[in-house]
C-alpha positions as CSV (number, residue, x, y, z in Angstrom):
1,X,-48.1,-19.3,-30.5
2,X,-46.2,-22.1,-28.5
3,X,-43.6,-21.5,-31.5
4,X,-43.4,-18.0,-31.0
5,X,-43.0,-17.9,-27.6
6,X,-40.5,-20.8,-27.5
7,X,-38.6,-18.8,-30.1
8,X,-38.7,-15.3,-28.0
9,X,-37.1,-17.3,-24.9
10,X,-34.3,-18.8,-27.0
11,X,-33.4,-15.2,-28.2
12,X,-34.0,-13.8,-24.8
13,X,-31.5,-16.4,-23.4
14,X,-29.3,-16.5,-26.3
15,X,-28.9,-12.6,-25.5
16,X,-28.5,-12.8,-21.8
17,X,-25.4,-14.9,-22.4
18,X,-23.8,-13.2,-25.3
19,X,-24.1,-9.8,-23.1
20,X,-23.5,-11.0,-19.8
21,X,-21.5,-8.9,-17.9
22,X,-17.6,-9.5,-17.4
23,X,-16.4,-9.5,-13.9
24,X,-13.0,-8.9,-12.0
25,X,-11.1,-11.0,-9.6
26,X,-7.6,-11.3,-8.7
27,X,-4.6,-13.9,-9.0
28,X,-5.1,-16.8,-6.3
29,X,-3.7,-16.4,-3.2
30,X,-1.8,-19.2,-3.4
31,X,-0.1,-18.6,-6.7
32,X,1.6,-15.5,-4.9
33,X,3.6,-16.0,-1.7
34,X,4.0,-12.3,-0.1
35,X,3.2,-11.2,3.1
36,X,-0.5,-9.4,4.1
37,X,0.3,-6.2,2.5
38,X,1.3,-7.9,-0.8
39,X,-1.9,-9.8,-0.9
40,X,-4.2,-6.8,0.1
41,X,-2.5,-4.7,-2.7
42,X,-3.7,-7.5,-4.9
43,X,-7.0,-7.3,-3.9
44,X,-7.5,-3.4,-4.3
45,X,-6.0,-3.6,-7.3
46,X,-8.8,-6.1,-8.8
47,X,-11.1,-3.7,-6.8
48,X,-9.7,-0.8,-8.5
49,X,-10.2,-2.3,-12.5
50,X,-14.0,-3.5,-11.4
51,X,-14.8,0.0,-9.9
52,X,-13.1,1.6,-12.8
53,X,-15.1,-0.3,-15.3
54,X,-18.3,-0.7,-13.2
55,X,-17.9,-4.6,-13.2
56,X,-19.1,-7.2,-10.7
57,X,-16.1,-8.2,-8.0
58,X,-15.3,-11.7,-6.6
59,X,-13.2,-12.2,-3.7
60,X,-10.9,-14.9,-2.8
61,X,-9.9,-15.5,1.1
62,X,-6.4,-15.4,1.8
63,X,-4.7,-15.4,5.6
64,X,-6.3,-12.7,7.7
65,X,-8.9,-11.8,5.6
66,X,-11.6,-14.4,7.2
67,X,-10.7,-11.3,10.0
68,X,-12.0,-8.6,8.2
69,X,-15.5,-7.5,6.7
70,X,-14.3,-8.3,2.8
71,X,-14.8,-12.1,3.9
72,X,-18.7,-11.0,4.8
73,X,-19.4,-8.2,2.4
74,X,-17.3,-9.4,-0.7
75,X,-19.2,-12.3,-2.9
76,X,-16.7,-15.2,-2.6
77,X,-15.9,-16.4,-5.9
78,X,-17.2,-20.3,-5.6
79,X,-16.7,-22.6,-8.3
80,X,-20.1,-22.6,-9.8
81,X,-19.5,-18.7,-10.0
82,X,-16.3,-19.4,-11.9
83,X,-17.6,-22.1,-14.3
84,X,-20.5,-19.3,-15.3
85,X,-17.9,-17.5,-17.1
86,X,-15.4,-18.0,-19.9
87,X,-11.8,-17.3,-18.9
88,X,-10.5,-13.9,-19.1
89,X,-6.5,-12.9,-19.6
90,X,-4.5,-12.0,-16.4
91,X,-3.4,-8.8,-16.2
92,X,0.2,-7.8,-15.4
93,X,1.9,-4.8,-16.9
94,X,-0.3,-3.3,-20.0
95,X,-0.2,-1.0,-22.5
96,X,-2.8,1.6,-23.1
97,X,-6.1,1.9,-21.4
98,X,-8.2,-0.7,-19.2
99,X,-11.2,-0.3,-22.4
100,X,-8.4,-1.5,-24.7
101,X,-8.3,-4.7,-22.9
102,X,-11.7,-5.2,-21.2
103,X,-14.7,-6.2,-23.1
104,X,-17.6,-5.4,-20.4
105,X,-20.3,-7.8,-22.1
106,X,-18.2,-10.6,-22.9
107,X,-19.1,-12.7,-20.2
108,X,-15.1,-12.9,-19.1
109,X,-13.6,-13.3,-15.4
110,X,-10.8,-11.0,-15.5
111,X,-7.8,-11.5,-13.4
112,X,-5.2,-8.9,-11.8
113,X,-1.8,-9.8,-11.0
114,X,0.1,-8.7,-8.2
115,X,2.6,-6.7,-11.0
116,X,-0.7,-5.4,-12.5
117,X,0.6,-2.2,-13.8
118,X,-1.2,0.5,-16.4
119,X,1.6,2.7,-18.1
120,X,0.6,5.7,-16.2
121,X,1.6,4.5,-13.0
122,X,5.3,5.0,-13.2
123,X,8.1,2.7,-13.8
124,X,8.2,2.3,-9.6
125,X,8.2,-1.5,-10.1
126,X,10.7,-1.8,-13.1
127,X,13.0,0.5,-11.1
128,X,12.6,-0.8,-7.8
129,X,10.4,-3.7,-7.6
130,X,8.1,-1.4,-5.8
131,X,4.6,0.0,-6.2
132,X,3.2,3.2,-5.1
133,X,-0.2,3.7,-4.9
134,X,0.1,7.6,-5.1
135,X,1.1,6.6,-9.1
136,X,-2.4,5.9,-9.4
137,X,-4.2,8.8,-11.1
138,X,-6.4,10.5,-8.6
139,X,-6.8,7.4,-6.7
140,X,-6.7,9.3,-2.7
141,X,-8.8,11.6,-4.1
142,X,-11.5,9.3,-5.5
143,X,-14.1,9.0,-2.6
144,X,-16.2,6.2,-3.6
145,X,-13.3,4.1,-4.2
146,X,-11.6,4.8,-0.8
147,X,-15.4,4.1,1.0
148,X,-15.4,0.6,-0.8
149,X,-11.7,-0.1,0.7
150,X,-12.9,1.1,4.1
151,X,-15.9,-0.5,4.3
152,X,-14.2,-4.2,3.1
153,X,-10.8,-3.8,4.8
154,X,-12.5,-3.4,8.3
155,X,-12.1,-5.4,11.2
156,X,-14.8,-7.6,12.2
157,X,-13.9,-7.8,15.8
158,X,-12.4,-5.7,17.9
159,X,-8.4,-5.3,18.0
160,X,-6.3,-3.8,20.5
161,X,-5.1,-0.8,18.8
162,X,-2.0,1.5,19.6
163,X,-3.5,4.8,19.3
164,X,-1.9,8.4,20.2
165,X,-3.3,10.6,22.7
166,X,-5.3,13.3,22.2
167,X,-4.2,17.2,21.6
168,X,-1.3,16.3,20.1
169,X,0.1,15.7,16.4
170,X,0.1,12.0,16.1
171,X,2.4,10.3,13.5
172,X,2.7,7.0,12.5
173,X,6.1,5.8,10.9
174,X,6.3,2.9,9.5
175,X,10.0,1.0,9.8
176,X,10.5,-2.5,7.6
177,X,13.3,-4.1,8.5
178,X,12.5,-7.6,7.7
179,X,12.0,-9.5,10.9
180,X,14.0,-12.2,9.7
181,X,12.0,-12.5,7.0
182,X,14.0,-10.9,4.3
183,X,17.5,-10.6,3.8
184,X,20.3,-8.3,5.8
185,X,20.3,-4.8,4.8
186,X,23.7,-3.4,3.2
187,X,23.0,0.3,3.9
188,X,24.3,2.1,7.3
189,X,20.9,3.1,8.8
190,X,22.2,6.5,10.1
191,X,24.7,8.5,8.3
192,X,26.0,12.1,7.9
193,X,26.3,12.4,4.0
194,X,28.9,14.6,4.1
195,X,30.9,11.5,5.5
196,X,29.8,8.9,2.7
197,X,32.7,6.9,0.5
198,X,31.6,6.6,-3.2
199,X,34.4,3.9,-3.7
200,X,32.8,1.5,-1.1
201,X,32.4,-1.9,-2.5
202,X,29.2,-4.2,-1.6
203,X,30.2,-7.6,0.0
204,X,29.2,-10.8,-1.8
205,X,25.6,-11.8,-0.9
206,X,21.9,-10.6,-1.5
207,X,20.9,-7.8,0.5
208,X,16.9,-6.8,0.8
209,X,17.6,-3.0,0.5
210,X,19.2,-3.4,-3.0
211,X,16.6,-5.7,-4.3
212,X,13.6,-3.8,-2.8
213,X,15.6,-0.3,-1.9
214,X,12.3,1.6,-1.8
215,X,10.9,-0.9,0.8
216,X,13.6,-0.8,3.1
217,X,14.7,2.7,3.1
218,X,17.4,3.6,5.8
219,X,16.6,5.1,9.6
220,X,18.1,8.5,8.2
221,X,15.3,9.0,5.8
222,X,12.6,8.4,8.8
223,X,15.0,11.0,11.0
224,X,15.1,13.4,8.5
225,X,11.3,13.4,7.8
226,X,10.1,13.9,11.1
227,X,12.2,16.7,11.8
228,X,11.0,18.6,8.5
229,X,6.9,17.3,9.6
230,X,7.9,19.1,13.1
231,X,8.9,22.0,11.3
232,X,6.3,22.3,9.0
233,X,3.8,22.8,11.8
234,X,6.5,24.9,14.0
235,X,7.3,22.2,16.2
236,X,3.8,21.7,17.7
237,X,3.8,19.1,20.9
238,X,4.1,15.4,18.5
239,X,3.8,12.0,19.7
240,X,5.5,9.5,17.5
241,X,4.8,6.1,17.3
242,X,7.3,3.4,15.9
243,X,5.6,0.6,14.0
244,X,8.1,-2.1,12.4
245,X,8.4,-5.8,11.8
246,X,11.7,-5.7,13.4
247,X,11.7,-8.0,16.8
248,X,13.3,-5.3,18.9
249,X,11.4,-1.9,18.4
250,X,13.0,0.2,21.4
251,X,16.8,0.2,19.9
252,X,15.4,1.9,16.4
253,X,13.3,4.1,18.8
254,X,15.6,5.3,20.6
255,X,18.4,5.7,17.9
256,X,15.6,7.8,15.8
257,X,15.0,9.6,19.2
258,X,18.6,10.8,19.9
259,X,18.9,11.6,16.3
260,X,16.0,14.1,15.9
261,X,16.9,15.6,19.4
262,X,13.5,17.9,19.6
263,X,12.0,17.9,23.1
264,X,8.6,18.6,21.5
265,X,8.2,15.3,20.4
266,X,7.2,11.8,22.4
267,X,8.3,8.4,21.0
268,X,6.7,5.3,21.5
269,X,7.0,1.9,20.4
270,X,5.9,-1.4,21.1
271,X,8.5,-3.0,23.9
272,X,7.6,-6.3,24.0
273,X,6.0,-9.4,22.3
274,X,6.8,-7.9,18.9
275,X,7.6,-9.8,15.2
276,X,6.6,-10.3,11.9
277,X,3.7,-12.5,12.2
278,X,2.4,-10.6,15.5
279,X,0.3,-7.9,15.5
280,X,-0.1,-7.4,11.9
281,X,-3.8,-6.4,11.8
282,X,-3.5,-4.4,15.0
283,X,-0.7,-2.6,13.5
284,X,-2.3,-1.4,10.2
285,X,-5.4,-0.6,11.6
286,X,-3.6,1.7,14.1
287,X,-1.8,3.6,11.4
288,X,-4.6,4.4,9.8
289,X,-5.8,6.0,12.7
290,X,-3.0,8.8,13.0
291,X,-2.8,12.3,12.0
292,X,0.3,12.2,9.9
293,X,1.8,8.5,8.3
294,X,5.8,8.5,7.5
295,X,6.3,5.4,5.4
296,X,8.4,4.0,3.0
297,X,7.6,2.0,-0.2
298,X,6.2,-1.4,1.6
299,X,2.7,-2.7,0.6
300,X,1.6,-2.9,4.1
301,X,1.4,1.1,5.3
302,X,0.4,1.7,1.7
303,X,-3.0,-0.2,3.0
304,X,-3.0,1.6,6.1
305,X,-2.8,5.1,3.8
306,X,-5.6,4.3,1.8
307,X,-8.1,3.1,4.3
308,X,-6.7,5.9,6.7
309,X,-7.5,9.6,6.8
310,X,-4.2,11.3,7.3
311,X,-3.8,14.8,6.8
312,X,-0.3,14.3,5.7
313,X,1.6,11.4,4.3
314,X,5.0,11.1,3.4
315,X,6.6,8.9,0.9
316,X,9.9,8.1,-0.6
317,X,10.1,8.6,-4.6
318,X,13.5,8.1,-5.8
319,X,17.0,7.1,-4.6
320,X,20.4,6.9,-5.1
321,X,23.6,5.0,-3.7
322,X,26.8,6.5,-2.5
323,X,29.2,3.5,-1.8
324,X,27.5,1.0,-0.1
325,X,24.9,3.9,1.3
326,X,21.3,4.5,0.2
327,X,20.4,8.1,0.0
328,X,16.6,9.2,-0.7
329,X,16.8,11.5,-3.4
330,X,13.2,12.4,-3.9
331,X,10.1,12.7,-1.1
332,X,6.9,12.9,-1.5
333,X,4.5,14.6,0.6
334,X,0.8,14.1,0.0
335,X,-1.5,16.9,1.9
336,X,-5.1,16.7,2.0
337,X,-7.1,19.0,-0.3
338,X,-8.5,21.2,2.4
339,X,-4.8,22.6,3.5
340,X,-2.8,25.0,2.1
341,X,-0.3,22.6,0.1
342,X,2.1,26.2,-1.1
343,X,2.7,27.2,2.5
344,X,3.4,23.4,3.5
345,X,5.0,21.2,1.0
346,X,8.6,21.6,-0.7
347,X,8.4,18.5,-2.3
348,X,5.0,17.2,-4.4
349,X,4.9,14.0,-5.9
350,X,4.2,14.5,-9.6
351,X,1.7,12.0,-10.0
352,X,-0.9,12.9,-6.7
353,X,-0.8,15.5,-3.8
354,X,-2.5,18.7,-4.2
């Protein structure tokens, strides 16, 4: 009898090892030096793989996350937990489907890289060294996944948010200028397309908008989209807040206000103490609270979109260079399903929207 029990115990233990569930984490943050938006995007990708495959997910802290609910709610990847799994691959761009790469019962710990990308997510990374959440099939219409993110990417303590007044159509506009962190920009920021010179040659040097063009779209794009958004709603009372990493937001806001030239719009921005390393959490959670979001391809405002509840989000899809000037040639407009898309949209992203 004792031998039978011992055999049963052995077989049970053997089966539990062989059939142990695999799990998912993300690249160690020390191996990727991006800013908060980049690291949160890597976290989101790991969570997305775990959610899609129905696998456990393990969290690794990085700058600011001790101030977020993920630090409390997520299971930390401890050395002991890590040793309980065999090492799975680190995923970057993969071919085929997740099912072809992940064995759910192999007891492996799979890792998503910052550059994790599936074929159906489009060619943004290859074309522009940028990522676009609207290329993820149905991510913005997946309530259970978005609910996960809104629980974990949430402040643990109260923040001093820049919130809009009531009874206006509120619009968060995120403009990345680099804030001294990135290389300078090549493209003129405001221009008339009829005056552009296609024969211009770029001066020597490295320019952020040449390397990451969708992250550094020119100010002209924001002017055009603020006007379009206002006219989509028949020019109602609007409140537009400029969020930026630039150390001096007021001149940017004033130039946009002058170029838009609409009396129905109140413009606002932070007038002091703005820096790429200040108000980092305050701005991302403020942007999430606005009715509409106009953004570039930077990861930071894309996180605000994921955790927000914007009725309309506008974002760049494609661009062209005319000489030294960047011109956005295709714009995506995501409108929540309860709205009548046919009446409001003139450029839908082929990957998402209504």
